[in-house]
N, C-alpha and C positions, 0 to 999 in steps of 0.2 A: 504494500500500500504506500502510495506517495503522500508525503505530508507537505502541503503547499503553504503552510504558515508555521511560525515558530512553535516548537513543541516543548512545553515545560517538562513533560514526561521524559523525553529523550535528553533534554538538557540536564536533567537531574541524574539520569543513569550515566550519561557521558562524563559528567563531572566526577562522580564517585569512581568510575572505572579508571579515569586518568589521573586521579589524585595521587601525588607522590609526597612522601614525608619531607623531602628536601625543598619542596615548593611552598611549604606552610610557614608563615611567619613565626618567629620564636615566641612572640607574645600570645599567639593562639595556642601553641603547644603548652606553654606554662599555664594558661587559663584552664585548658582541658585537664591537665594533671590535678589541678585543684578541684575541678568538678568531680573527678573520679574519686578522690579521697573523700569529698563531701558526700557523695552517693554511698560509699562504703559505710560511713558513719550512720547514714539514714537507714540503710538496710540492716545493719547490725542491731540498731535500736528497734527497728520494726520486727526483727526476727524473734524478739523476746516479748513482744506485745501480745496480749490475748487475741487481738484481731488476726494474728498470723495462724491461729489454730486450724481453721478450715483448710487452708492450703497445705499445711503440714500433713493433715489427715489424708488429703487427696493424693499427695505424693506417695504416702505409705500404701494407699489403696491401689494406685495404678502401677507403682514400681517403675521399672524401666532400666534400660542399659546404662551402665555407669560411664557417662560421657563428660559430666561436669559436676564439680563439687557444689553443694548448696550450703550457704551460711548456716551454721548451727545444726547441720544435719549431715547426711551421707551423700554419696554421688547419685545422680539420676540422669535421665536423658536430657538432651539439650533443650527440648521444648519445656519440660517441667522446671528445669533450672532457671530459664528465662522468666517463666510464669512466677515462680517463687520470689526471685530477687526483685523483679519489678514491683510486685505486690508489696513486699516488705518495705521497699524504699519509699513507698508513698504513704505509709501508715501514719508517720509522725508529723506530717505537714512541714518537714524541714528540707525537702529536696529542692533543687534549684528551679528557677522559673525564668521565662523570657517574656517580657511585657508585650511586645508587638504581636506575637503569635498566641499569647495566653496559653503557654504550654510548660510542662515540666519535662524537659528533654532527657536529663540524665537517667531518670528512673525507667524509661523505656529503651533508650539507646544502649547504655552501658551493659545492662544484663544480657541483651541480645548478642552483643559482641563477645562478652565473656562466655556465653553459653557454648559457642562454637570454637572458642580460642584453643582449648585443649585438644579437641578433635583435629583441628587444623594445624596444631603444633606452632602456635603463633607467639610472638614476643610482646614485650611491653610497647615497643615502637609500633607494632602492628595494631595494638589496642588503641593507642592514641590516634593513629591514622583512621581506623574504622569508626571510632566515635566521632571524630570531626566530620567525616563523610555523612554519618547519620544526622548529626546536628544540623549541618548546612542545608540538607534537604528538608528535614522536619520543620525547621524554623521558617523556611520560605513557604512551604505549603500552609502552615498555620497562619502566617501573616497574610496570605492571599485570601483567606476566608473569614477572618474576624474583622469586626465585632459581631456581625449578624449571625454567623455560624454558632458562636458561643452562647447565644441565647437559648439554643436547643441542644447543641452537641458539646460533648466534653473533648476539647481539642487535643488534650494530652493523649487521648485514645485514638481519635479519628485521624489526626495527623501523625501521631506517634507510631502507628504501625508502619508507615512509610520510612521513618527514620530508623526503626528497628530493622526493617528489611534491608536497607542500604548498609547499615553497620554490619549485620550478619553476612550479607553478600560480599562486602569488601573483605571481611575476615576469611571467607571461603575462596577468595581470589576470582570471583565471577567476572566475566568480561561484560562489555556494554550490552550485548543482546540479552544475556542471562539476567543482568541487573534490571533491564527494562521489563523482562518477564516477571521478575520478583516484585517490581513496583506495581505492575498491572494486577497481579494477584493480591497484593497488599491492599489495593484500593477496593477490590471486591470483598475483602474481609473487614474493612474499616467500619467501626461502630462505636457507640458510646453516647447514650442519651442523658440529658441533664435531669430527667425525671427522678433520678436517684436522690436529688439533693435533700428533699424534705425527709425522706426515710433515712438518709445518711446521718442527719443530725439527731435522729432518734435511735441510732445504733446500726443502721444498715451499712454494708461494706462494699457496695457496688463500685464506689469510687476507686478503691484499691484494686478491685478486679479489672477495672478499665485499663489501668496501667499494666497489670499482669498479662492480660490477654493481648494487648497491643504488642508487647515485647515478644511474647511467645508466638503469636501469629507472624510476626516479622521473621523470626527464626524459621518457622514452618515454610513460608513461601521462598525464602532464600535456599533452604535445603531442597525444596521441590524444583526450583529453577536449576540447581546444580544437577539434578537428575533428569533434566530435559523437559520439565513441565512448562509449557508456554503460557503466556498471559497477555492481556490487552496491552498494546504498545503505546496507546495514547490515553491511558487511564485518567490522567488529570484533566486534560482539555477536551476529550472526546465528547461527541454529541450526547452520549448517555454515560458520561464519565463522572468523576468525583466532583469537579466544580459544578457541573450541571445539577447534580443531585444534592450536594451538601453546602455549597457556598452561601446561598440565600442572599447574595449581593453580587455586584459587578466585580470581576477579578482582574487585577492589574498583573498581567503575565510578565511585565518587564522585570519584576523582582527575580525572575529565573534567568535573567540575562547577565547577571554580574557575579556568577560563581567564580571564585578565585580572585576576585577583585575586592569585593566587600565580604568580610568574614563575619557573618552573623553570629557565629559562636562567641564572639567578644561581647555580644549584647545581652548575655545571660547574667542573671542575678543569683548570688549565693545568699540564701536567707540568713539573716542575723538573729531572727527571733523564731521561736517554735510555734508558729501559728500561720494561718493563710496569708500569703503575700499581699492580698488586698487590704489587710489591716496595717501594713507596716508604715506607710506614710503617715497615717493617723497616729500611730504610736510615736513616731519621731516628732511630730508636731506636739503631741501631748507631753513628751519628755522635755521639750524646750519650754513649754508653758509651765511645767512643774518646777523647773529650775528658776524661772523668772518669778514665779509666785512666792518662792521662798518660804514655804510652809503655811502660807495663809489659806484659810478656808475659801472655797469657791462657791459663789451663790448661783451662778448660771454657767452652763457648759453647752456649747453648740458645736456640732461637727458638720462641716460642709464637705460633701464627697460626690462621687460619680455614680451613675445608675447601676452599672455592673456590680459595684461594691455592695450596694444596698441589696441587690438580688442574691449575692453569693455569701456575704458576711454580715447580713443584717439581723442575725439572731439576737433577740432581746431576752433578758432575764435567763441567761444560761444556767443550767443546773449540773452540768458535768463537763468533763475535760474536752470532749469533742465539740460540744456546742460553744464552749469558750474560745476555742481556736478559730471558730467561724463567727465570732461576735466582735464587731468593731468597737461597740460601746464597752464591752467587758475589757477589751485590750487597752482602751483609753483609760478607763477607771483604774485598772491595775497599774498601768504605767504612771499615772498621776500619784498614786499612793505608795507604790513599791519601787518604782524606778524601772529600768530596762527589763523587759520580759526574759525570764529563764524558765526552764522546764518545771520547776517546783511551783510556779505560779499557775500551772494548768492542771494540777491534780484536782480530783473531784471535791476534795475538802477545801482547797484554796478558792475554788470558783464560787462557793456559797458563803464565804466569809462576809459577815454583815456590812462592814465599812465599804468594801468593794461593791457588794451587791446593791447597797443603797445608792452609791454614787453612780453606778451603771444605769439605774432606773431614772436618774435625773437628767441624763444626757439627751439633748434634742438632736435628731439627725435630719439634715436638709440636703437634698440633691441640688447641686449648684451647676448651672448651665456652663459657666466659664470653666469650671474644673472638668466637667464632663467632656468639653470640647478638646481637652488635652489627651484624652484616652484614645487609642491604647499606647501612644508613644510614651506617655507618662501615666502613672497611677497616683494622682495627687490627693491631698486632703488638707483641710484648714480647720484648726481648732480655735474657737473664740470663747473666752471666759470672762466673767466679772468676779473679781475677788471680794472678800468680805468688807473691804474698805472702799469698794466702788471703782477700783482700777480695772480697765478693760485691757486684756492681753490677747494678742492674736499671733498665731504661728501657722505658717503654711509650709508643707514639705511636698515638693514635686518628685523628688527622688528619695531613696531610702538607703541606709547603710547596707552595703552588700550589692547595690546596683552597679552596673558597669561604670557609671560616672563617679562612684564612690566605693570601689571594690575592696573586698577583704584581702589582706595579704596572707602569706603562708602562715604566719604566726596566728592570725585570727582564725583561719580555716582549721589549723591544727587544734586550737583551743576549743572550737566548736566540736571537732571530731572527738576530742577527749571527753567533753561533756556528754556527748551522745552515747559513748561506749563505756563510760565509767561503770565498773562493777560487772561488766559483761565479758570483757577481755582484760588481760593484765596490762599494767603500765608498760612493760617491756614489749608486748605485742603492739600496743598503741604506737610506741616509738618506731618499731620495725615497719609498720604499715605506712606511717608518715614518711619514713625514709624511702621506702619502696616507691611511693607515688612521686616524691620529689625527683627521683632519678629513674622514672618509669621507662624512659627510652633506652636504658641500659639493661633492663630486666630481661633475662633470656626466656622466661615463660610467663605469659600473662596470667595463667591460672594460679600462680603463686599468691596472688592477692587474696583469693578466697581460702586457699589451703592455709595461709598464715593466720587468718582469722580463726580458723577452726583448731589451731594448735592449743589455744587456751580458752576457747569459748566456754563460758559457764552456762550450762543448760538450765535456764529458769524461764518461767512463763506465767 
């Protein structure tokens, strides 16, 4: 079939097929090594969370050939390893995020690459290369379809399966044609409806499953392409393709024309706080207000935010950990009273402490058109308060700590990693994993990242 117009599908497959380590800027490589360490910390923490239980039971039930190690468990086949790791990495709401695409790339891309790394005998350098390929494709597909897509679909899942397929395919050494087939079949398996959200706040776990299945399906289509299973060659732009069915808006295909020129991997945020990223700018604004208030009581608190935030993190009167992580008002109240959020602020007991609960109820939330217009390039928030002595204080944050404009350095990422894995692996293993990620390009076997975790993993749940 002849393609008479630019093909985002072929451009994506061509980029990944031709991507060479020596062509990648050093700053992109350094960023990805941080993302991988950050994801490992998220997955380790998720692996001991009660929400990991159903996936662990599934792996035990299905079994499978020992192709890849699973954090906190034994080896299994590549599909179940990707499913487990992607699911685990999304549980704690600490995985990385990219604003323009509204996706969490690491938790779908890294597990897919790792799942086939051992089978393919790949190195740390190969892992970096494959992850970057997956990120660059995923982030463009996500950016092409939001914000309208995000009103109904969970982009981490729908766009994530493409990134996972490209990462796994690169690890397997697939050529342009085979990668294009993998992309085509990934599009046919893309899924993830936002209907889960209300049930999620009441204890449902579909959100984690979305990440898990996106990664696992990416591995599946890459392995099938390797075996010669063809797929649609114009899955993104085709008349009955992904954009036609999922975009819900006009798609600017030009963003697929700058592969290798603009590295969207650098646009990713590493979360500084253990809650949904849509709360973070509000938290930063609240922290500034708290410092300026100097301990004075606050008579009036108003939060100005954007529509997507209200829809996703608008939970009021939270009564448990999960609801608090998706409550802008709780996060603001906690930040005003306790300072910068840490994990202990999100225990079930901490969430219902009366001073925080009372303050949360007093916060007025307002959708601001000027702030909304900045989305998705920025996810801003403004906090306005009146102190007990009548002073009005205003603080607005357009970017947050950990965003690409204000990135976390290695020390900060390492500190976060230690916090997430404290009591799960030993301090010596923490040191070893940080060291492995910092010099990942020299590591002879990518699979050592998971096997190192398991050397001292304390089985608790």
